[in-house]
C-alpha positions in Angstrom: 42.0 36.9 3.2 41.5 40.6 2.5 37.9 42.1 2.5 38.2 44.5 -0.5 34.6 44.2 -1.4 31.3 43.3 0.3 31.2 39.7 1.2 28.1 38.7 -0.7 29.7 40.2 -3.8 32.9 37.9 -3.3 31.0 34.7 -2.8 29.8 32.2 -5.2 27.3 29.6 -4.0 25.5 26.5 -4.8 22.6 25.2 -2.9 21.3 21.7 -3.2 19.1 19.2 -1.2 20.1 15.7 -1.0 17.8 12.8 -0.4 20.2 11.6 2.5 20.5 12.2 6.1 23.0 14.7 7.0 25.2 12.0 8.7 25.8 10.3 5.4 26.4 13.6 3.5 28.9 14.6 6.1 30.8 11.4 5.8 30.8 11.7 2.0 32.2 15.1 2.5 34.8 14.3 5.2 36.2 10.7 4.4 38.9 10.2 2.1 37.6 7.0 0.9 34.4 8.5 0.0 36.0 12.0 -1.6 37.8 10.0 -4.0 34.6 8.8 -5.6 33.1 12.2 -6.4 35.5 15.1 -5.8 36.4 15.8 -9.5 34.6 15.9 -12.8 33.9 12.6 -14.5 36.9 11.1 -16.0 39.3 12.6 -13.6 40.8 10.2 -11.2 41.2 11.6 -7.6 44.1 10.8 -5.1 44.2 11.9 -1.6 47.6 12.9 -0.6 46.8 14.3 2.8 43.6 14.4 4.7 43.8 15.6 8.5 40.2 16.3 9.2 40.5 18.6 12.3 40.8 22.4 12.8 44.5 23.3 11.6 44.6 20.0 9.8 45.7 19.9 6.0 44.2 18.3 3.2 45.5 17.6 -0.5 44.2 16.1 -3.3 45.4 15.7 -6.8 43.7 14.8 -10.3 45.1 14.3 -13.5 43.2 16.7 -16.1 42.6 15.3 -19.6 45.6 17.4 -20.9 47.8 15.4 -18.6 48.6 18.3 -16.3 48.2 17.7 -12.7 45.3 19.5 -10.8 46.0 20.2 -7.1 43.4 21.1 -4.4 44.5 21.8 -0.9 43.9 23.8 2.2 43.7 23.9 5.8 40.5 23.4 8.2 39.7 26.6 9.8 36.3 25.8 11.5 34.4 22.4 11.9 31.2 22.1 13.6 30.2 18.6 13.3 27.1 17.7 10.9 26.6 21.5 10.6 29.6 23.6 8.9 33.2 23.2 7.4 35.3 26.4 6.8 38.6 25.7 5.0 41.2 27.8 3.1 41.5 26.4 -0.5 43.9 26.5 -3.4 42.9 24.9 -6.5 46.0 25.1 -8.7 46.5 26.2 -11.4 43.2 28.0 -11.7 42.2 29.3 -8.1 44.2 30.6 -5.3 43.5 31.9 -1.8 39.9 31.3 -1.5 37.8 30.0 1.5 35.3 27.2 1.3 32.1 27.5 3.4 30.1 24.4 3.5 26.8 24.2 5.3 24.8 21.2 6.2 21.4 21.3 7.6 19.2 18.3 8.4 15.5 18.2 7.3 14.3 14.6 8.3 15.9 12.3 5.8 17.2 15.0 3.7 20.1 17.4 3.9 19.8 21.0 2.7 23.5 21.8 1.6 25.2 25.1 0.8 28.7 25.3 -1.0 30.1 28.6 -1.0 33.4 29.8 -2.3 34.6 33.3 -0.8 37.0 35.1 -2.9 39.5 37.9 -2.1 37.6 40.5 -4.3 34.4 41.0 -6.2 36.5 40.9 -9.5 38.2 37.8 -8.7 34.8 36.1 -7.9 33.6 37.4 -11.2 36.5 36.0 -13.2 36.1 32.6 -11.3 32.4 32.6 -12.4 33.4 33.2 -15.9 36.0 30.6 -16.0 33.4 27.9 -15.2 32.8 27.9 -11.5 29.1 26.6 -11.6 29.9 24.1 -14.4 33.0 22.6 -12.5 31.6 22.5 -9.1 28.1 21.6 -10.5 29.4 18.4 -12.1 31.5 17.5 -8.9 28.3 18.1 -6.8 26.3 15.9 -9.3 28.8 13.2 -8.7 28.3 13.5 -5.0 24.7 13.4 -5.4 25.1 10.1 -7.5 27.4 8.7 -4.9 24.7 9.5 -2.1 21.8 7.9 -4.1 23.9 4.8 -4.4 24.6 4.4 -0.7 
């Protein structure tokens, strides 16, 4: 990933506090049988094609969009610190290419402070992704994650 602009200007982030212990939030994010229940917006079923959760391991999920086009999410895990941090490359085809996801988990009693950041190659690319609906799309997936956690 090139560093054409300042990191903070290339990054879009969402912070949430989940009412669940960090181990439960971590499992929801890292276990394929949980991911299929929340990863996509409502009405888009998720299929896990590959999920090799280790540094260097690949992941690939597909979803059928309402227009019957397949949406493919995939990447390679770059860094994993159990219950604390995940960094992965990511492509969300056909909309987003060559980004990094940085997911931070912070335990606070029975709650988990959570930060989801997407680092783009340039500030212009981050701005275009924001205009395309980054906060709505990821916001709805993270709302589904929150519902999933509330029902655990």
